mmCIF file as gemmi writes it, N, C-alpha and C atoms, coordinates in Angstrom:
data_model
loop_
_atom_site.group_PDB
_atom_site.id
_atom_site.type_symbol
_atom_site.label_atom_id
_atom_site.label_alt_id
_atom_site.label_comp_id
_atom_site.label_asym_id
_atom_site.label_entity_id
_atom_site.label_seq_id
_atom_site.pdbx_PDB_ins_code
_atom_site.Cartn_x
_atom_site.Cartn_y
_atom_site.Cartn_z
_atom_site.occupancy
_atom_site.B_iso_or_equiv
_atom_site.pdbx_formal_charge
_atom_site.auth_seq_id
_atom_site.auth_asym_id
_atom_site.pdbx_PDB_model_num
ATOM 1 N N . MET Axp A 1 ? -68.152 -167.898 71.456 1 0 ? 1 A 1
ATOM 2 C CA . MET Axp A 1 ? -66.877 -168.614 71.642 1 0 ? 1 A 1
ATOM 3 C C . MET Axp A 1 ? -67.436 -169.785 71.16 1 0 ? 1 A 1
ATOM 4 N N . THR Axp A 2 ? -66.239 -169.994 70.152 1 0 ? 2 A 1
ATOM 5 C CA . THR Axp A 2 ? -66.354 -170.934 69.091 1 0 ? 2 A 1
ATOM 6 C C . THR Axp A 2 ? -66.848 -172.37 70.016 1 0 ? 2 A 1
ATOM 7 N N . LEU Axp A 3 ? -67.162 -173.476 69.638 1 0 ? 3 A 1
ATOM 8 C CA . LEU Axp A 3 ? -67.03 -175.176 70.594 1 0 ? 3 A 1
ATOM 9 C C . LEU Axp A 3 ? -65.406 -175.43 70.849 1 0 ? 3 A 1
ATOM 10 N N . VAL Axp A 4 ? -64.197 -175.098 70.365 1 0 ? 4 A 1
ATOM 11 C CA . VAL Axp A 4 ? -62.837 -175.479 70.535 1 0 ? 4 A 1
ATOM 12 C C . VAL Axp A 4 ? -62.657 -174.642 71.343 1 0 ? 4 A 1
ATOM 13 N N . GLU Axp A 5 ? -63.105 -173.177 71.341 1 0 ? 5 A 1
ATOM 14 C CA . GLU Axp A 5 ? -62.434 -171.981 72.668 1 0 ? 5 A 1
ATOM 15 C C . GLU Axp A 5 ? -63.475 -172.552 74.106 1 0 ? 5 A 1
ATOM 16 N N . VAL Axp A 6 ? -64.582 -172.792 73.566 1 0 ? 6 A 1
ATOM 17 C CA . VAL Axp A 6 ? -65.23 -173.521 74.69 1 0 ? 6 A 1
ATOM 18 C C . VAL Axp A 6 ? -64.767 -175.126 75.716 1 0 ? 6 A 1
ATOM 19 N N . ALA Axp A 7 ? -64.434 -175.714 74.788 1 0 ? 7 A 1
ATOM 20 C CA . ALA Axp A 7 ? -64.121 -177.016 75.354 1 0 ? 7 A 1
ATOM 21 C C . ALA Axp A 7 ? -62.183 -176.704 75.912 1 0 ? 7 A 1
ATOM 22 N N . THR Axp A 8 ? -61.942 -175.575 75.142 1 0 ? 8 A 1
ATOM 23 C CA . THR Axp A 8 ? -60.264 -175.679 75.539 1 0 ? 8 A 1
ATOM 24 C C . THR Axp A 8 ? -60.364 -174.663 77.391 1 0 ? 8 A 1
ATOM 25 N N . ALA Axp A 9 ? -61.216 -173.584 77.113 1 0 ? 9 A 1
ATOM 26 C CA . ALA Axp A 9 ? -61.819 -173.273 78.761 1 0 ? 9 A 1
ATOM 27 C C . ALA Axp A 9 ? -61.947 -174.223 79.617 1 0 ? 9 A 1
ATOM 28 N N . VAL Axp A 10 ? -62.961 -174.842 79.335 1 0 ? 10 A 1
ATOM 29 C CA . VAL Axp A 10 ? -63.365 -175.64 79.98 1 0 ? 10 A 1
ATOM 30 C C . VAL Axp A 10 ? -61.93 -176.667 80.702 1 0 ? 10 A 1
ATOM 31 N N . ARG Axp A 11 ? -61.066 -177.349 79.649 1 0 ? 11 A 1
ATOM 32 C CA . ARG Axp A 11 ? -60.394 -178.033 80.216 1 0 ? 11 A 1
ATOM 33 C C . ARG Axp A 11 ? -59.172 -177.016 81.18 1 0 ? 11 A 1
ATOM 34 N N . ALA Axp A 12 ? -58.974 -176.295 80.347 1 0 ? 12 A 1
ATOM 35 C CA . ALA Axp A 12 ? -58.042 -175.364 81.73 1 0 ? 12 A 1
ATOM 36 C C . ALA Axp A 12 ? -58.746 -174.93 83.061 1 0 ? 12 A 1
ATOM 37 N N . THR Axp A 13 ? -60.079 -174.645 83.065 1 0 ? 13 A 1
ATOM 38 C CA . THR Axp A 13 ? -60.355 -173.902 84.372 1 0 ? 13 A 1
ATOM 39 C C . THR Axp A 13 ? -60.699 -175.485 85.181 1 0 ? 13 A 1
ATOM 40 N N . LEU Axp A 14 ? -60.731 -176.702 84.268 1 0 ? 14 A 1
ATOM 41 C CA . LEU Axp A 14 ? -60.468 -178.104 85.017 1 0 ? 14 A 1
ATOM 42 C C . LEU Axp A 14 ? -59.181 -177.73 85.673 1 0 ? 14 A 1
ATOM 43 N N . ASP Axp A 15 ? -58.06 -177.751 84.65 1 0 ? 15 A 1
ATOM 44 C CA . ASP Axp A 15 ? -56.946 -177.827 85.411 1 0 ? 15 A 1
ATOM 45 C C . ASP Axp A 15 ? -56.302 -177.176 86.594 1 0 ? 15 A 1
ATOM 46 N N . ARG Axp A 16 ? -56.679 -175.939 86.303 1 0 ? 16 A 1
ATOM 47 C CA . ARG Axp A 16 ? -56.397 -175.268 87.18 1 0 ? 16 A 1
ATOM 48 C C . ARG Axp A 16 ? -56.844 -175.067 88.761 1 0 ? 16 A 1
ATOM 49 N N . VAL Axp A 17 ? -58.138 -175.673 88.734 1 0 ? 17 A 1
ATOM 50 C CA . VAL Axp A 17 ? -58.844 -176.213 90.053 1 0 ? 17 A 1
ATOM 51 C C . VAL Axp A 17 ? -58.484 -177.274 90.496 1 0 ? 17 A 1
ATOM 52 N N . TYR Axp A 18 ? -57.899 -178.276 89.338 1 0 ? 18 A 1
ATOM 53 C CA . TYR Axp A 18 ? -57.7 -179.659 90.329 1 0 ? 18 A 1
ATOM 54 C C . TYR Axp A 18 ? -56.814 -180.336 89.648 1 0 ? 18 A 1
ATOM 55 N N . GLY Axp A 19 ? -56.069 -179.181 89.148 1 0 ? 19 A 1
ATOM 56 C CA . GLY Axp A 19 ? -54.893 -180.116 88.721 1 0 ? 19 A 1
ATOM 57 C C . GLY Axp A 19 ? -53.636 -180.379 89.398 1 0 ? 19 A 1
ATOM 58 N N . LYS Axp A 20 ? -53.603 -179.659 90.829 1 0 ? 20 A 1
ATOM 59 C CA . LYS Axp A 20 ? -52.571 -180.31 91.88 1 0 ? 20 A 1
ATOM 60 C C . LYS Axp A 20 ? -53.096 -181.218 92.847 1 0 ? 20 A 1
ATOM 61 N N . VAL Axp A 21 ? -54.395 -181.351 92.898 1 0 ? 21 A 1
ATOM 62 C CA . VAL Axp A 21 ? -55.414 -182.155 94.208 1 0 ? 21 A 1
ATOM 63 C C . VAL Axp A 21 ? -55.265 -183.574 93.937 1 0 ? 21 A 1
ATOM 64 N N . SER Axp A 22 ? -55.008 -184.303 95.344 1 0 ? 22 A 1
ATOM 65 C CA . SER Axp A 22 ? -54.639 -185.803 95.248 1 0 ? 22 A 1
ATOM 66 C C . SER Axp A 22 ? -55.86 -186.192 95.589 1 0 ? 22 A 1
ATOM 67 N N . PHE Axp A 23 ? -56.625 -187.078 94.504 1 0 ? 23 A 1
ATOM 68 C CA . PHE Axp A 23 ? -57.397 -188.088 94.982 1 0 ? 23 A 1
ATOM 69 C C . PHE Axp A 23 ? -56.846 -189.455 95.883 1 0 ? 23 A 1
ATOM 70 N N . ASP Axp A 24 ? -57.953 -189.788 97.107 1 0 ? 24 A 1
ATOM 71 C CA . ASP Axp A 24 ? -57.549 -190.924 97.719 1 0 ? 24 A 1
ATOM 72 C C . ASP Axp A 24 ? -58.542 -191.929 96.763 1 0 ? 24 A 1
ATOM 73 N N . GLN Axp A 25 ? -57.825 -192.947 96.18 1 0 ? 25 A 1
ATOM 74 C CA . GLN Axp A 25 ? -58.885 -193.74 95.388 1 0 ? 25 A 1
ATOM 75 C C . GLN Axp A 25 ? -59.623 -195.032 96.563 1 0 ? 25 A 1
ATOM 76 N N . SER Axp A 26 ? -58.811 -195.15 97.868 1 0 ? 26 A 1
ATOM 77 C CA . SER Axp A 26 ? -59.554 -195.427 98.749 1 0 ? 26 A 1
ATOM 78 C C . SER Axp A 26 ? -61.051 -195.279 99.034 1 0 ? 26 A 1
ATOM 79 N N . ARG Axp A 27 ? -60.933 -193.709 98.651 1 0 ? 27 A 1
ATOM 80 C CA . ARG Axp A 27 ? -62.449 -192.893 99.318 1 0 ? 27 A 1
ATOM 81 C C . ARG Axp A 27 ? -63.388 -193.155 97.868 1 0 ? 27 A 1
ATOM 82 N N . ARG Axp A 28 ? -64.459 -193.597 98.655 1 0 ? 28 A 1
ATOM 83 C CA . ARG Axp A 28 ? -65.633 -193.557 96.995 1 0 ? 28 A 1
ATOM 84 C C . ARG Axp A 28 ? -65.705 -191.683 96.813 1 0 ? 28 A 1
ATOM 85 N N . GLU Axp A 29 ? -65.772 -190.9 97.71 1 0 ? 29 A 1
ATOM 86 C CA . GLU Axp A 29 ? -66.322 -189.909 97.118 1 0 ? 29 A 1
ATOM 87 C C . GLU Axp A 29 ? -64.828 -189.39 96.133 1 0 ? 29 A 1
ATOM 88 N N . ASP Axp A 30 ? -63.647 -189.934 96.203 1 0 ? 30 A 1
ATOM 89 C CA . ASP Axp A 30 ? -62.719 -188.973 95.584 1 0 ? 30 A 1
ATOM 90 C C . ASP Axp A 30 ? -62.827 -189.73 94.236 1 0 ? 30 A 1
ATOM 91 N N . ARG Axp A 31 ? -63.1 -191.345 94.024 1 0 ? 31 A 1
ATOM 92 C CA . ARG Axp A 31 ? -63.265 -191.757 92.663 1 0 ? 31 A 1
ATOM 93 C C . ARG Axp A 31 ? -64.182 -191.291 91.994 1 0 ? 31 A 1
ATOM 94 N N . ALA Axp A 32 ? -65.222 -191.683 92.464 1 0 ? 32 A 1
ATOM 95 C CA . ALA Axp A 32 ? -66.579 -190.673 91.639 1 0 ? 32 A 1
ATOM 96 C C . ALA Axp A 32 ? -66.038 -189.235 91.188 1 0 ? 32 A 1
ATOM 97 N N . ARG Axp A 33 ? -65.345 -188.579 91.895 1 0 ? 33 A 1
ATOM 98 C CA . ARG Axp A 33 ? -65.34 -187.372 91.192 1 0 ? 33 A 1
ATOM 99 C C . ARG Axp A 33 ? -64.2 -187.215 90.759 1 0 ? 33 A 1
ATOM 100 N N . LEU Axp A 34 ? -63.109 -188.435 90.838 1 0 ? 34 A 1
ATOM 101 C CA . LEU Axp A 34 ? -62.132 -188.477 89.577 1 0 ? 34 A 1
ATOM 102 C C . LEU Axp A 34 ? -62.555 -188.92 88.003 1 0 ? 34 A 1
ATOM 103 N N . MET Axp A 35 ? -63.398 -189.887 88.09 1 0 ? 35 A 1
ATOM 104 C CA . MET Axp A 35 ? -64.096 -190.338 87.286 1 0 ? 35 A 1
ATOM 105 C C . MET Axp A 35 ? -64.924 -189.203 86.053 1 0 ? 35 A 1
ATOM 106 N N . ALA Axp A 36 ? -65.695 -188.541 87.179 1 0 ? 36 A 1
ATOM 107 C CA . ALA Axp A 36 ? -66.121 -187.388 86.555 1 0 ? 36 A 1
ATOM 108 C C . ALA Axp A 36 ? -65.429 -186.553 85.89 1 0 ? 36 A 1
ATOM 109 N N . LEU Axp A 37 ? -64.436 -185.924 86.753 1 0 ? 37 A 1
ATOM 110 C CA . LEU Axp A 37 ? -63.714 -185.465 85.813 1 0 ? 37 A 1
ATOM 111 C C . LEU Axp A 37 ? -62.553 -185.997 84.694 1 0 ? 37 A 1
ATOM 112 N N . GLU Axp A 38 ? -62.329 -187.113 84.713 1 0 ? 38 A 1
ATOM 113 C CA . GLU Axp A 38 ? -62.124 -187.787 83.571 1 0 ? 38 A 1
ATOM 114 C C . GLU Axp A 38 ? -62.65 -187.627 82.7 1 0 ? 38 A 1
ATOM 115 N N . GLU Axp A 39 ? -64.223 -188.03 82.755 1 0 ? 39 A 1
ATOM 116 C CA . GLU Axp A 39 ? -65.394 -188.218 81.661 1 0 ? 39 A 1
ATOM 117 C C . GLU Axp A 39 ? -65.451 -187.089 81.145 1 0 ? 39 A 1
ATOM 118 N N . LEU Axp A 40 ? -65.447 -185.467 81.971 1 0 ? 40 A 1
ATOM 119 C CA . LEU Axp A 40 ? -65.714 -183.858 81.578 1 0 ? 40 A 1
ATOM 120 C C . LEU Axp A 40 ? -64.064 -183.776 80.255 1 0 ? 40 A 1
ATOM 121 N N . MET Axp A 41 ? -63.412 -183.819 81.258 1 0 ? 41 A 1
ATOM 122 C CA . MET Axp A 41 ? -61.79 -184.011 80.032 1 0 ? 41 A 1
ATOM 123 C C . MET Axp A 41 ? -61.911 -184.346 78.502 1 0 ? 41 A 1
ATOM 124 N N . ASP Axp A 42 ? -62.478 -185.716 78.457 1 0 ? 42 A 1
ATOM 125 C CA . ASP Axp A 42 ? -62.333 -186.649 77.923 1 0 ? 42 A 1
ATOM 126 C C . ASP Axp A 42 ? -63.23 -185.753 76.775 1 0 ? 42 A 1
ATOM 127 N N . VAL Axp A 43 ? -64.356 -185.371 76.919 1 0 ? 43 A 1
ATOM 128 C CA . VAL Axp A 43 ? -65.738 -184.769 76.203 1 0 ? 43 A 1
ATOM 129 C C . VAL Axp A 43 ? -65.246 -183.362 75.615 1 0 ? 43 A 1
ATOM 130 N N . ALA Axp A 44 ? -64.374 -182.919 76.382 1 0 ? 44 A 1
ATOM 131 C CA . ALA Axp A 44 ? -63.513 -181.791 76.039 1 0 ? 44 A 1
ATOM 132 C C . ALA Axp A 44 ? -62.75 -181.919 75.216 1 0 ? 44 A 1
ATOM 133 N N . LYS Axp A 45 ? -61.676 -182.549 74.787 1 0 ? 45 A 1
ATOM 134 C CA . LYS Axp A 45 ? -60.889 -182.786 74.342 1 0 ? 45 A 1
ATOM 135 C C . LYS Axp A 45 ? -61.074 -183.527 73.119 1 0 ? 45 A 1
ATOM 136 N N . ALA Axp A 46 ? -62.383 -184.356 73.367 1 0 ? 46 A 1
ATOM 137 C CA . ALA Axp A 46 ? -63.091 -184.789 71.705 1 0 ? 46 A 1
ATOM 138 C C . ALA Axp A 46 ? -63.594 -183.365 71.229 1 0 ? 46 A 1
ATOM 139 N N . PHE Axp A 47 ? -64.34 -182.301 71.599 1 0 ? 47 A 1
ATOM 140 C CA . PHE Axp A 47 ? -64.963 -181.266 71.103 1 0 ? 47 A 1
ATOM 141 C C . PHE Axp A 47 ? -63.925 -180.573 70.543 1 0 ? 47 A 1
ATOM 142 N N . GLU Axp A 48 ? -62.527 -180.36 71.214 1 0 ? 48 A 1
ATOM 143 C CA . GLU Axp A 48 ? -61.519 -179.674 70.878 1 0 ? 48 A 1
ATOM 144 C C . GLU Axp A 48 ? -61.424 -180.295 69.22 1 0 ? 48 A 1
ATOM 145 N N . SER Axp A 49 ? -61.566 -181.567 69.029 1 0 ? 49 A 1
ATOM 146 C CA . SER Axp A 49 ? -60.82 -181.762 67.511 1 0 ? 49 A 1
ATOM 147 C C . SER Axp A 49 ? -62.079 -182.353 66.501 1 0 ? 49 A 1
ATOM 148 N N . VAL Axp A 50 ? -63.049 -181.219 66.991 1 0 ? 50 A 1
ATOM 149 C CA . VAL Axp A 50 ? -64.291 -181.481 65.778 1 0 ? 50 A 1
ATOM 150 C C . VAL Axp A 50 ? -63.927 -180.422 64.635 1 0 ? 50 A 1
ATOM 151 N N . PRO Axp A 51 ? -64.123 -181.505 63.753 1 0 ? 51 A 1
ATOM 152 C CA . PRO Axp A 51 ? -63.575 -180.635 62.493 1 0 ? 51 A 1
ATOM 153 C C . PRO Axp A 51 ? -63.637 -179.285 62.358 1 0 ? 51 A 1
ATOM 154 N N . PRO Axp A 52 ? -63.191 -178.308 61.524 1 0 ? 52 A 1
ATOM 155 C CA . PRO Axp A 52 ? -63.165 -176.909 61.8 1 0 ? 52 A 1
ATOM 156 C C . PRO Axp A 52 ? -64.323 -176.195 61.002 1 0 ? 52 A 1
ATOM 157 N N . ARG Axp A 53 ? -64.802 -177.094 59.771 1 0 ? 53 A 1
ATOM 158 C CA . ARG Axp A 53 ? -66.097 -176.993 58.765 1 0 ? 53 A 1
ATOM 159 C C . ARG Axp A 53 ? -66.972 -176.867 59.679 1 0 ? 53 A 1
ATOM 160 N N . LEU Axp A 54 ? -67.473 -178.271 60.672 1 0 ? 54 A 1
ATOM 161 C CA . LEU Axp A 54 ? -68.658 -178.63 61.572 1 0 ? 54 A 1
ATOM 162 C C . LEU Axp A 54 ? -68.473 -177.356 62.419 1 0 ? 54 A 1
ATOM 163 N N . ALA Axp A 55 ? -67.498 -177.184 63.219 1 0 ? 55 A 1
ATOM 164 C CA . ALA Axp A 55 ? -67.509 -176.092 64.311 1 0 ? 55 A 1
ATOM 165 C C . ALA Axp A 55 ? -67.8 -174.844 64.055 1 0 ? 55 A 1
ATOM 166 N N . GLU Axp A 56 ? -67.877 -174.689 62.389 1 0 ? 56 A 1
ATOM 167 C CA . GLU Axp A 56 ? -68.256 -173.299 61.928 1 0 ? 56 A 1
ATOM 168 C C . GLU Axp A 56 ? -69.747 -173.582 61.324 1 0 ? 56 A 1
ATOM 169 N N . ARG Axp A 57 ? -70.306 -174.578 61.26 1 0 ? 57 A 1
ATOM 170 C CA . ARG Axp A 57 ? -71.16 -174.498 61.029 1 0 ? 57 A 1
ATOM 171 C C . ARG Axp A 57 ? -72.479 -174.688 62.605 1 0 ? 57 A 1
ATOM 172 N N . LEU Axp A 58 ? -71.697 -175.162 63.206 1 0 ? 58 A 1
ATOM 173 C CA . LEU Axp A 58 ? -72.286 -175.171 64.857 1 0 ? 58 A 1
ATOM 174 C C . LEU Axp A 58 ? -72.547 -173.612 65.309 1 0 ? 58 A 1
ATOM 175 N N . GLY Axp A 59 ? -71.481 -172.74 65.227 1 0 ? 59 A 1
ATOM 176 C CA . GLY Axp A 59 ? -71.504 -171.686 65.102 1 0 ? 59 A 1
ATOM 177 C C . GLY Axp A 59 ? -71.147 -171.202 66.609 1 0 ? 59 A 1
ATOM 178 N N . PRO Axp A 60 ? -71.416 -169.827 66.81 1 0 ? 60 A 1
ATOM 179 C CA . PRO Axp A 60 ? -70.944 -169.588 68.377 1 0 ? 60 A 1
ATOM 180 C C . PRO Axp A 60 ? -71.793 -170.644 69.283 1 0 ? 60 A 1
ATOM 181 N N . GLN Axp A 61 ? -70.843 -171.381 70.515 1 0 ? 61 A 1
ATOM 182 C CA . GLN Axp A 61 ? -71.503 -171.797 71.662 1 0 ? 61 A 1
ATOM 183 C C . GLN Axp A 61 ? -71.398 -170.914 73.12 1 0 ? 61 A 1
ATOM 184 N N . PRO Axp A 62 ? -72.5 -170.939 73.533 1 0 ? 62 A 1
ATOM 185 C CA . PRO Axp A 62 ? -72.31 -170.58 75.014 1 0 ? 62 A 1
ATOM 186 C C . PRO Axp A 62 ? -71.358 -171.319 75.796 1 0 ? 62 A 1
ATOM 187 N N . PRO Axp A 63 ? -70.749 -170.644 76.479 1 0 ? 63 A 1
ATOM 188 C CA . PRO Axp A 63 ? -69.98 -171.672 77.467 1 0 ? 63 A 1
ATOM 189 C C . PRO Axp A 63 ? -70.548 -172.374 78.754 1 0 ? 63 A 1
ATOM 190 N N . ALA Axp A 64 ? -71.932 -171.884 79.016 1 0 ? 64 A 1
ATOM 191 C CA . ALA Axp A 64 ? -72.79 -172.991 79.487 1 0 ? 64 A 1
ATOM 192 C C . ALA Axp A 64 ? -72.914 -174.032 79.115 1 0 ? 64 A 1
């Protein structure tokens, strides 16, 4: 998989798992989970916007 494909798959998976979950921001655990999910989504979004030439040079990436 390319870096863009991995990032897209990560975002799709997070959306499938957490897309309809409600978080109670008054609960510390929910706030922490929400912040972590937002960071993961931001990183995946950044990887999706890697210039094609750079992604090509990086080559296939393991989904892990």
